[in-house]
LUMNUBA-432766 format. One record per residue (C-alpha): residue in one letter; x, z, y. Coordinates in nm, 3 decimals. Each point is the difference from the previous one (the first is absolute). Example, Ala and Ser with C-alpha at 12.3 -4.5 7.8 and 13.67 -1.06 7.14 Angstrom:
<sites>
@balum=A; u=1.230; w=0.780; v=-0.450 $
@balum=S; u=0.137; w=-0.066; v=0.344 $
</sites>
This chain:
<sites>
@balum=M; u=4.201; w=-1.733; v=-3.583 $
@balum=R; u=0.154; w=0.330; v=-0.112 $
@balum=R; u=0.276; w=-0.050; v=0.257 $
@balum=N; u=-0.257; w=-0.050; v=0.277 $
@balum=I; u=-0.186; w=0.315; v=-0.104 $
@balum=L; u=0.322; w=0.202; v=0.002 $
@balum=L; u=0.093; w=-0.143; v=0.338 $
@balum=S; u=-0.344; w=0.095; v=0.138 $
@balum=I; u=0.034; w=0.353; v=-0.134 $
@balum=F; u=0.348; w=0.027; v=0.153 $
@balum=L; u=-0.128; w=-0.113; v=0.339 $
@balum=L; u=-0.292; w=0.244; v=-0.009 $
@balum=V; u=0.232; w=0.288; v=-0.088 $
@balum=A; u=0.246; w=-0.104; v=0.270 $
@balum=I; u=-0.275; w=-0.021; v=0.262 $
@balum=S; u=-0.131; w=0.345; v=-0.099 $
@balum=L; u=0.349; w=0.151; v=0.035 $
@balum=F; u=0.056; w=-0.070; v=0.366 $
@balum=G; u=0.109; w=0.323; v=0.163 $
@balum=Q; u=0.292; w=0.196; v=0.144 $
@balum=Q; u=-0.023; w=-0.166; v=0.341 $
@balum=A; u=-0.026; w=-0.354; v=-0.138 $
@balum=N; u=-0.217; w=-0.089; v=0.303 $
@balum=V; u=-0.190; w=-0.259; v=-0.205 $
@balum=N; u=-0.344; w=0.154; v=0.044 $
@balum=L; u=-0.137; w=0.263; v=0.237 $
@balum=D; u=0.033; w=0.254; v=-0.280 $
@balum=Y; u=-0.143; w=0.350; v=0.022 $
@balum=N; u=0.303; w=0.124; v=-0.200 $
@balum=P; u=0.292; w=-0.201; v=0.138 $
@balum=Q; u=0.261; w=0.268; v=-0.073 $
@balum=K; u=-0.081; w=0.052; v=-0.367 $
@balum=D; u=0.282; w=-0.141; v=-0.216 $
@balum=T; u=-0.183; w=-0.234; v=-0.238 $
@balum=E; u=0.267; w=-0.265; v=-0.049 $
@balum=G; u=0.328; w=0.186; v=-0.005 $
@balum=L; u=0.116; w=-0.205; v=0.299 $
@balum=I; u=0.132; w=0.115; v=0.334 $
@balum=P; u=-0.138; w=-0.133; v=0.329 $
@balum=F; u=0.161; w=-0.323; v=0.116 $
@balum=S; u=0.335; w=0.063; v=0.179 $
@balum=A; u=-0.032; w=0.379; v=-0.048 $
@balum=P; u=0.279; w=0.201; v=-0.168 $
@balum=L; u=-0.239; w=0.196; v=-0.226 $
@balum=N; u=-0.358; w=0.117; v=-0.048 $
@balum=S; u=-0.124; w=0.237; v=0.269 $
@balum=P; u=-0.255; w=0.138; v=0.019 $
@balum=E; u=-0.132; w=-0.008; v=-0.355 $
@balum=V; u=-0.354; w=0.135; v=-0.026 $
@balum=H; u=-0.113; w=0.131; v=-0.336 $
@balum=D; u=-0.356; w=0.014; v=-0.129 $
@balum=D; u=-0.004; w=0.381; v=0.020 $
@balum=G; u=0.056; w=-0.017; v=0.377 $
@balum=T; u=0.365; w=0.103; v=-0.011 $
@balum=V; u=0.247; w=-0.211; v=0.195 $
@balum=T; u=0.370; w=-0.070; v=-0.051 $
@balum=F; u=0.215; w=-0.099; v=0.298 $
@balum=R; u=0.345; w=-0.149; v=-0.046 $
@balum=L; u=0.283; w=-0.079; v=0.241 $
@balum=R; u=0.343; w=-0.147; v=-0.079 $
@balum=A; u=0.237; w=0.178; v=0.239 $
@balum=P; u=0.318; w=0.095; v=-0.189 $
@balum=H; u=0.181; w=0.129; v=0.309 $
@balum=A; u=-0.289; w=0.207; v=0.143 $
@balum=Q; u=0.030; w=0.378; v=0.009 $
@balum=A; u=-0.370; w=0.090; v=0.024 $
@balum=V; u=-0.329; w=-0.187; v=-0.036 $
@balum=T; u=-0.341; w=0.153; v=0.068 $
@balum=L; u=-0.364; w=-0.094; v=0.037 $
@balum=P; u=-0.069; w=0.141; v=0.347 $
@balum=S; u=-0.321; w=0.126; v=0.156 $
@balum=G; u=-0.300; w=-0.234; v=0.001 $
@balum=S; u=-0.335; w=-0.073; v=-0.157 $
@balum=I; u=0.138; w=0.031; v=-0.355 $
@balum=L; u=0.123; w=0.353; v=0.060 $
@balum=T; u=-0.334; w=0.089; v=0.157 $
@balum=A; u=-0.179; w=-0.131; v=-0.309 $
@balum=L; u=0.233; w=0.203; v=-0.224 $
@balum=G; u=-0.055; w=0.315; v=0.206 $
@balum=E; u=0.372; w=0.014; v=0.081 $
@balum=G; u=-0.041; w=0.031; v=0.377 $
@balum=N; u=0.311; w=-0.127; v=0.179 $
@balum=R; u=0.254; w=0.098; v=-0.266 $
@balum=P; u=0.201; w=-0.311; v=-0.100 $
@balum=I; u=0.027; w=-0.063; v=-0.375 $
@balum=P; u=0.353; w=-0.078; v=-0.127 $
@balum=F; u=0.091; w=-0.287; v=-0.232 $
@balum=T; u=0.238; w=0.038; v=-0.296 $
@balum=K; u=0.310; w=-0.219; v=-0.019 $
@balum=G; u=0.092; w=-0.162; v=-0.331 $
@balum=E; u=0.346; w=-0.097; v=-0.121 $
@balum=D; u=-0.090; w=-0.364; v=0.069 $
@balum=G; u=-0.042; w=0.074; v=0.372 $
@balum=I; u=-0.381; w=-0.027; v=-0.016 $
@balum=W; u=-0.199; w=0.280; v=0.158 $
@balum=T; u=-0.340; w=0.075; v=-0.158 $
@balum=L; u=-0.301; w=0.215; v=0.079 $
@balum=T; u=-0.325; w=0.035; v=-0.192 $
@balum=I; u=-0.293; w=0.170; v=0.173 $
@balum=G; u=-0.369; w=0.052; v=-0.055 $
@balum=P; u=-0.253; w=-0.055; v=-0.120 $
@balum=L; u=-0.145; w=-0.136; v=0.324 $
@balum=R; u=-0.357; w=-0.097; v=0.071 $
@balum=P; u=-0.062; w=-0.376; v=-0.002 $
@balum=D; u=0.061; w=-0.115; v=0.358 $
@balum=M; u=0.252; w=-0.174; v=0.224 $
@balum=Y; u=0.282; w=0.212; v=0.143 $
@balum=A; u=0.264; w=-0.079; v=0.263 $
@balum=Y; u=0.350; w=0.129; v=-0.065 $
@balum=H; u=0.373; w=-0.022; v=0.083 $
@balum=F; u=0.319; w=0.108; v=-0.168 $
@balum=N; u=0.255; w=0.219; v=0.174 $
@balum=V; u=0.357; w=-0.088; v=-0.096 $
@balum=D; u=0.271; w=0.225; v=0.142 $
@balum=G; u=-0.217; w=0.071; v=0.302 $
@balum=M; u=-0.105; w=-0.363; v=0.059 $
@balum=Q; u=-0.364; w=-0.105; v=-0.039 $
@balum=I; u=-0.048; w=-0.328; v=-0.187 $
@balum=A; u=-0.279; w=-0.193; v=-0.167 $
@balum=D; u=0.017; w=-0.034; v=-0.379 $
@balum=P; u=0.223; w=-0.309; v=-0.045 $
@balum=S; u=-0.161; w=-0.087; v=-0.336 $
@balum=N; u=-0.363; w=0.016; v=0.117 $
@balum=T; u=-0.154; w=-0.331; v=0.105 $
@balum=C; u=-0.305; w=0.182; v=0.140 $
@balum=A; u=0.130; w=0.080; v=0.346 $
@balum=A; u=-0.173; w=0.042; v=0.333 $
@balum=F; u=0.105; w=-0.176; v=0.318 $
@balum=T; u=-0.119; w=0.182; v=0.305 $
@balum=A; u=0.104; w=0.106; v=0.349 $
@balum=M; u=0.218; w=0.266; v=-0.163 $
@balum=P; u=0.291; w=-0.027; v=-0.243 $
@balum=P; u=-0.130; w=-0.136; v=-0.334 $
@balum=Y; u=-0.119; w=0.220; v=-0.282 $
@balum=S; u=-0.095; w=-0.058; v=-0.362 $
@balum=Q; u=-0.339; w=0.017; v=-0.170 $
@balum=L; u=-0.064; w=0.188; v=-0.323 $
@balum=I; u=-0.316; w=-0.121; v=-0.174 $
@balum=V; u=-0.120; w=0.243; v=-0.265 $
@balum=H; u=-0.263; w=-0.171; v=-0.212 $
@balum=G; u=-0.303; w=0.139; v=-0.175 $
@balum=D; u=-0.193; w=-0.155; v=-0.289 $
@balum=G; u=-0.101; w=-0.300; v=0.208 $
@balum=P; u=-0.015; w=-0.136; v=0.355 $
@balum=A; u=-0.071; w=0.258; v=0.271 $
@balum=Y; u=-0.241; w=-0.036; v=0.291 $
@balum=Y; u=0.284; w=-0.143; v=0.212 $
@balum=D; u=0.124; w=-0.252; v=-0.259 $
@balum=A; u=-0.074; w=-0.370; v=-0.033 $
@balum=K; u=-0.286; w=-0.041; v=-0.246 $
@balum=N; u=-0.182; w=-0.301; v=-0.140 $
@balum=V; u=-0.257; w=-0.004; v=0.280 $
@balum=P; u=-0.066; w=-0.236; v=0.293 $
@balum=H; u=0.276; w=0.038; v=0.257 $
@balum=G; u=0.004; w=-0.044; v=0.375 $
@balum=N; u=0.275; w=-0.166; v=0.197 $
@balum=V; u=0.264; w=0.149; v=0.226 $
@balum=T; u=0.118; w=-0.216; v=0.291 $
@balum=R; u=0.300; w=0.068; v=0.221 $
@balum=H; u=-0.046; w=-0.093; v=0.367 $
@balum=I; u=0.289; w=-0.040; v=0.246 $
@balum=Y; u=-0.091; w=0.015; v=0.368 $
@balum=H; u=0.161; w=0.052; v=0.338 $
@balum=S; u=-0.068; w=0.325; v=0.182 $
@balum=D; u=0.022; w=0.030; v=0.375 $
@balum=V; u=-0.024; w=0.377; v=-0.048 $
@balum=T; u=0.321; w=0.038; v=-0.202 $
@balum=N; u=0.150; w=-0.327; v=0.130 $
@balum=G; u=0.076; w=-0.149; v=-0.341 $
@balum=E; u=-0.127; w=-0.147; v=-0.326 $
@balum=R; u=-0.200; w=0.235; v=-0.217 $
@balum=E; u=-0.183; w=-0.001; v=-0.332 $
@balum=L; u=-0.320; w=0.126; v=-0.150 $
@balum=Y; u=-0.163; w=-0.036; v=-0.342 $
@balum=V; u=-0.366; w=-0.078; v=-0.067 $
@balum=Y; u=-0.185; w=0.056; v=-0.326 $
@balum=T; u=-0.307; w=-0.214; v=-0.059 $
@balum=P; u=-0.228; w=0.102; v=-0.288 $
@balum=P; u=-0.069; w=-0.216; v=-0.307 $
@balum=G; u=-0.239; w=-0.281; v=0.088 $
@balum=Y; u=0.060; w=0.033; v=0.373 $
@balum=D; u=-0.258; w=-0.220; v=0.172 $
@balum=P; u=0.073; w=-0.103; v=0.362 $
@balum=K; u=-0.375; w=-0.048; v=0.050 $
@balum=K; u=-0.053; w=0.371; v=-0.056 $
@balum=Q; u=0.108; w=0.273; v=0.242 $
@balum=Y; u=0.216; w=0.283; v=-0.136 $
@balum=P; u=0.092; w=0.345; v=0.131 $
@balum=V; u=0.370; w=0.060; v=0.060 $
@balum=L; u=0.211; w=0.303; v=-0.083 $
@balum=Y; u=0.314; w=0.027; v=0.214 $
@balum=L; u=0.243; w=0.190; v=-0.222 $
@balum=L; u=0.319; w=0.153; v=0.144 $
@balum=G; u=0.318; w=0.134; v=-0.154 $
@balum=G; u=0.206; w=0.308; v=0.069 $
@balum=S; u=0.337; w=0.060; v=0.159 $
@balum=G; u=0.243; w=-0.251; v=-0.144 $
@balum=E; u=-0.267; w=-0.208; v=-0.175 $
@balum=L; u=-0.047; w=-0.374; v=0.031 $
@balum=P; u=-0.331; w=-0.184; v=-0.052 $
@balum=S; u=0.115; w=-0.110; v=-0.345 $
@balum=N; u=0.028; w=0.362; v=-0.114 $
@balum=W; u=-0.379; w=0.034; v=-0.013 $
@balum=I; u=0.011; w=-0.292; v=-0.246 $
@balum=Y; u=0.302; w=0.086; v=-0.216 $
@balum=D; u=-0.003; w=0.381; v=0.016 $
@balum=G; u=-0.363; w=0.064; v=0.092 $
@balum=R; u=-0.140; w=-0.279; v=-0.222 $
@balum=A; u=-0.291; w=-0.023; v=0.248 $
@balum=N; u=-0.093; w=-0.352; v=-0.109 $
@balum=L; u=-0.006; w=0.085; v=-0.372 $
@balum=I; u=-0.190; w=0.322; v=0.066 $
@balum=L; u=-0.271; w=-0.189; v=0.187 $
@balum=D; u=-0.005; w=-0.276; v=-0.264 $
@balum=N; u=-0.070; w=0.265; v=-0.263 $
@balum=L; u=-0.259; w=0.185; v=0.210 $
@balum=L; u=-0.187; w=-0.326; v=0.067 $
@balum=A; u=0.006; w=-0.088; v=-0.370 $
@balum=E; u=-0.139; w=0.346; v=-0.077 $
@balum=G; u=-0.275; w=-0.038; v=0.261 $
@balum=K; u=0.130; w=0.301; v=0.193 $
@balum=A; u=0.090; w=-0.153; v=0.337 $
@balum=E; u=-0.129; w=-0.253; v=0.251 $
@balum=P; u=0.181; w=-0.334; v=0.049 $
@balum=M; u=0.223; w=0.025; v=0.305 $
@balum=L; u=0.312; w=-0.136; v=0.162 $
@balum=I; u=0.303; w=0.225; v=0.028 $
@balum=A; u=0.232; w=-0.076; v=0.290 $
@balum=I; u=0.336; w=0.175; v=-0.022 $
@balum=P; u=0.194; w=-0.029; v=0.328 $
@balum=N; u=0.347; w=0.131; v=0.068 $
@balum=N; u=-0.046; w=0.324; v=0.190 $
@balum=Q; u=0.371; w=0.043; v=0.064 $
@balum=V; u=-0.018; w=-0.090; v=0.368 $
@balum=I; u=0.291; w=0.204; v=0.134 $
@balum=H; u=0.314; w=0.129; v=-0.174 $
@balum=R; u=-0.107; w=0.296; v=-0.211 $
@balum=N; u=0.298; w=0.203; v=0.125 $
@balum=H; u=-0.065; w=-0.080; v=0.366 $
@balum=P; u=-0.001; w=0.334; v=0.190 $
@balum=Q; u=-0.341; w=-0.084; v=0.151 $
@balum=H; u=-0.159; w=-0.143; v=-0.314 $
@balum=T; u=-0.294; w=0.243; v=0.005 $
@balum=E; u=-0.072; w=-0.060; v=0.368 $
@balum=L; u=0.019; w=-0.382; v=-0.024 $
@balum=T; u=-0.112; w=-0.111; v=-0.345 $
@balum=F; u=-0.376; w=0.047; v=0.037 $
@balum=D; u=-0.038; w=-0.196; v=0.323 $
@balum=I; u=0.220; w=-0.283; v=-0.129 $
@balum=M; u=-0.182; w=-0.023; v=-0.333 $
@balum=E; u=-0.338; w=0.002; v=0.171 $
@balum=R; u=0.108; w=-0.297; v=0.212 $
@balum=E; u=0.129; w=-0.178; v=-0.310 $
@balum=L; u=-0.335; w=0.047; v=-0.174 $
@balum=R; u=-0.209; w=-0.105; v=0.300 $
@balum=E; u=0.212; w=-0.290; v=0.122 $
@balum=H; u=0.127; w=-0.151; v=-0.324 $
@balum=V; u=-0.103; w=0.144; v=-0.336 $
@balum=I; u=-0.378; w=0.018; v=0.031 $
@balum=P; u=-0.029; w=-0.335; v=0.184 $
@balum=L; u=0.214; w=-0.166; v=-0.270 $
@balum=I; u=-0.222; w=0.137; v=-0.277 $
@balum=D; u=-0.327; w=-0.088; v=0.173 $
@balum=D; u=0.127; w=-0.351; v=0.080 $
@balum=S; u=0.139; w=-0.067; v=-0.349 $
@balum=Y; u=-0.271; w=0.150; v=-0.220 $
@balum=S; u=-0.375; w=0.043; v=-0.013 $
@balum=T; u=-0.041; w=0.359; v=0.115 $
@balum=I; u=-0.262; w=0.241; v=0.126 $
@balum=A; u=0.155; w=0.018; v=0.345 $
@balum=N; u=-0.144; w=0.329; v=0.124 $
@balum=P; u=0.079; w=0.371; v=-0.049 $
@balum=K; u=-0.230; w=0.038; v=-0.301 $
@balum=G; u=0.188; w=-0.281; v=-0.171 $
@balum=R; u=0.343; w=0.153; v=0.061 $
@balum=A; u=0.181; w=0.297; v=-0.151 $
@balum=I; u=0.346; w=0.134; v=0.075 $
@balum=S; u=0.194; w=0.212; v=-0.244 $
@balum=G; u=0.358; w=0.096; v=-0.067 $
@balum=L; u=0.232; w=0.240; v=-0.173 $
@balum=S; u=0.212; w=0.261; v=0.179 $
@balum=M; u=0.117; w=-0.169; v=0.324 $
@balum=G; u=-0.259; w=-0.271; v=-0.066 $
@balum=G; u=-0.261; w=0.273; v=-0.031 $
@balum=R; u=0.103; w=0.129; v=0.341 $
@balum=H; u=-0.024; w=-0.353; v=0.139 $
@balum=S; u=-0.346; w=-0.026; v=-0.153 $
@balum=M; u=-0.100; w=0.332; v=0.152 $
@balum=F; u=0.151; w=-0.018; v=0.348 $
@balum=I; u=-0.071; w=-0.372; v=0.052 $
@balum=G; u=-0.319; w=-0.025; v=-0.203 $
@balum=F; u=-0.176; w=0.304; v=0.142 $
@balum=R; u=0.048; w=-0.128; v=0.354 $
@balum=S; u=-0.098; w=-0.356; v=-0.098 $
@balum=L; u=-0.359; w=0.039; v=-0.112 $
@balum=D; u=-0.063; w=-0.338; v=0.161 $
@balum=L; u=0.209; w=-0.142; v=-0.286 $
@balum=F; u=-0.047; w=0.229; v=-0.300 $
@balum=A; u=-0.283; w=0.200; v=-0.154 $
@balum=N; u=0.173; w=0.090; v=-0.330 $
@balum=F; u=0.313; w=0.208; v=-0.052 $
@balum=G; u=0.226; w=0.109; v=-0.284 $
@balum=I; u=0.254; w=0.267; v=0.096 $
@balum=L; u=0.238; w=0.037; v=-0.295 $
@balum=S; u=0.247; w=0.288; v=0.001 $
@balum=A; u=-0.014; w=0.028; v=0.377 $
@balum=G; u=-0.136; w=0.216; v=0.278 $
@balum=D; u=0.124; w=0.199; v=0.297 $
@balum=P; u=0.066; w=0.375; v=0.039 $
@balum=N; u=-0.135; w=-0.037; v=0.358 $
@balum=A; u=-0.306; w=-0.205; v=-0.095 $
@balum=E; u=-0.236; w=0.201; v=0.219 $
@balum=T; u=0.198; w=-0.110; v=0.305 $
@balum=S; u=0.135; w=-0.342; v=-0.098 $
@balum=L; u=-0.339; w=-0.125; v=-0.126 $
@balum=K; u=-0.222; w=0.175; v=0.255 $
@balum=D; u=-0.170; w=-0.317; v=0.129 $
@balum=F; u=-0.100; w=-0.104; v=-0.352 $
@balum=L; u=-0.097; w=0.351; v=-0.107 $
@balum=N; u=-0.216; w=0.060; v=0.307 $
@balum=D; u=-0.178; w=-0.334; v=0.002 $
@balum=P; u=-0.367; w=0.097; v=-0.045 $
@balum=D; u=-0.076; w=-0.337; v=-0.164 $
@balum=V; u=0.297; w=-0.013; v=-0.236 $
@balum=N; u=-0.204; w=0.039; v=-0.319 $
@balum=S; u=-0.209; w=-0.302; v=0.093 $
@balum=K; u=0.311; w=-0.205; v=0.078 $
@balum=V; u=0.190; w=0.082; v=-0.320 $
@balum=D; u=-0.129; w=-0.133; v=-0.331 $
@balum=Y; u=0.260; w=0.155; v=-0.230 $
@balum=L; u=0.286; w=0.240; v=0.065 $
@balum=F; u=0.219; w=0.096; v=-0.294 $
@balum=V; u=0.285; w=0.251; v=0.003 $
@balum=G; u=0.204; w=0.039; v=-0.318 $
@balum=Q; u=0.323; w=0.142; v=-0.133 $
@balum=G; u=0.172; w=0.066; v=-0.331 $
@balum=T; u=-0.025; w=0.319; v=-0.201 $
@balum=H; u=0.363; w=0.094; v=0.057 $
@balum=E; u=-0.024; w=-0.085; v=0.371 $
@balum=A; u=-0.285; w=0.248; v=0.042 $
@balum=Q; u=0.236; w=0.271; v=-0.124 $
@balum=G; u=0.288; w=-0.080; v=0.233 $
@balum=F; u=0.131; w=-0.101; v=0.338 $
@balum=F; u=-0.219; w=-0.306; v=0.060 $
@balum=N; u=-0.321; w=0.200; v=-0.043 $
@balum=Q; u=0.041; w=0.160; v=0.345 $
@balum=R; u=-0.079; w=-0.316; v=0.192 $
@balum=V; u=-0.268; w=-0.124; v=-0.242 $
@balum=Q; u=-0.180; w=0.334; v=-0.003 $
@balum=A; u=0.007; w=0.018; v=0.381 $
@balum=L; u=-0.177; w=-0.337; v=0.014 $
@balum=V; u=-0.259; w=0.106; v=-0.257 $
@balum=D; u=-0.061; w=0.329; v=0.182 $
@balum=A; u=-0.049; w=-0.183; v=0.330 $
@balum=L; u=-0.250; w=-0.242; v=-0.156 $
@balum=N; u=-0.190; w=0.293; v=-0.150 $
@balum=N; u=0.005; w=0.196; v=0.326 $
@balum=H; u=-0.164; w=-0.292; v=0.182 $
@balum=N; u=-0.244; w=-0.088; v=-0.279 $
@balum=I; u=0.143; w=-0.347; v=-0.047 $
@balum=E; u=-0.111; w=-0.157; v=-0.325 $
@balum=H; u=0.287; w=-0.077; v=-0.234 $
@balum=E; u=0.116; w=0.015; v=-0.359 $
@balum=Y; u=0.301; w=0.216; v=-0.085 $
@balum=Y; u=0.164; w=-0.038; v=-0.338 $
@balum=V; u=0.304; w=0.145; v=-0.173 $
@balum=G; u=0.093; w=-0.152; v=-0.333 $
@balum=G; u=0.242; w=-0.159; v=-0.240 $
@balum=H; u=0.329; w=0.143; v=-0.122 $
@balum=G; u=0.219; w=-0.137; v=0.280 $
@balum=A; u=0.152; w=0.139; v=0.317 $
@balum=H; u=0.093; w=-0.199; v=0.312 $
@balum=D; u=0.061; w=-0.314; v=-0.203 $
@balum=W; u=-0.155; w=-0.319; v=-0.136 $
@balum=A; u=-0.155; w=0.179; v=-0.297 $
@balum=T; u=-0.227; w=0.173; v=0.253 $
@balum=W; u=-0.077; w=-0.305; v=0.212 $
@balum=R; u=-0.088; w=-0.222; v=-0.298 $
@balum=H; u=-0.224; w=0.278; v=-0.131 $
@balum=L; u=-0.179; w=0.049; v=0.333 $
@balum=L; u=-0.060; w=-0.375; v=0.032 $
@balum=Y; u=-0.147; w=-0.045; v=-0.346 $
@balum=Y; u=-0.191; w=0.321; v=-0.059 $
@balum=R; u=-0.148; w=0.065; v=0.344 $
@balum=F; u=0.064; w=-0.216; v=0.301 $
@balum=L; u=-0.065; w=-0.357; v=-0.116 $
@balum=P; u=-0.305; w=0.084; v=-0.216 $
@balum=N; u=-0.169; w=0.176; v=0.294 $
@balum=L; u=0.092; w=-0.250; v=0.269 $
@balum=W; u=-0.282; w=-0.221; v=0.139 $
@balum=K; u=-0.266; w=0.200; v=-0.185 $
@balum=K; u=-0.193; w=0.104; v=0.311 $
</sites>
């Protein structure tokens, strides 16, 4: 009996100690070292996140001459601008760097080793995307954040593979269905687009869109909806005519394949009032330039960290439509606090000014502690866009 009790206590303690990238549970603090173990197949612990918000990075590179943490969202959060932060090399050939404290959030980062950019080879939290891979730093707070998996009802995410006559190949999209999805009920659909170099999966793994909506629904702060996340990489991002070609190609992809697939596969409100289009950065420009000229498809818009310095000219048909306010149910424009202080603000502010000049109803919001990064786009989704969508 005593042996069974001790065994039970041991198991409970062991279960409570999962951490440091064990990947057993969807932990809110996966990079806290609770077991004294290194991630499977990794050379050492990196990053190690401490309860005070400081972070220690480690890299075994005995022959390297210089290792730095280059520019990125971490440096923005630290107020370091674009000044790389150097590591210190130990006699054992391990380079270390401790920074912070950082606010609880998720941060993308690389290492720079003798001029070469690499992902952290000890970090199992890595992003696969349409760009070279990067690592994720997850700084935890006292409990799960608004973008974390919580003990609430969860929706499902389904990956669809389909053939596109537009791009002449096989493509993918992801669809989130809310908890308790009922095919006898009709649901509105949000078409959510990524930025340059993003894949549809990035809105799930980096943006945590499904978990954010799960939590909002559990809190009674959002309406049940489908989220369709298509691949809006429709032409090589470095193609010399990308800007001239991408909008027409993506509009065809939406009209000929994506929207028909969603309406055929799910129980949807198949009219403009039941559809929204939103995206970040390049996806925000897709949402703006395609969405604003497709009021036969969409009546709701979320323009995240996007705009156009020449909005008065490029959006003239939309801006000068005398009935636009009756056609649009909700138009949201948002950006991060650090974006509004820098380069990206020029195009966002030009869009906002044009909307104001033509008395077009919209919501403009600047918030969060991020810049042109996922910290901003998660914040905009949770705190503004999703709670206000489908409220009219």
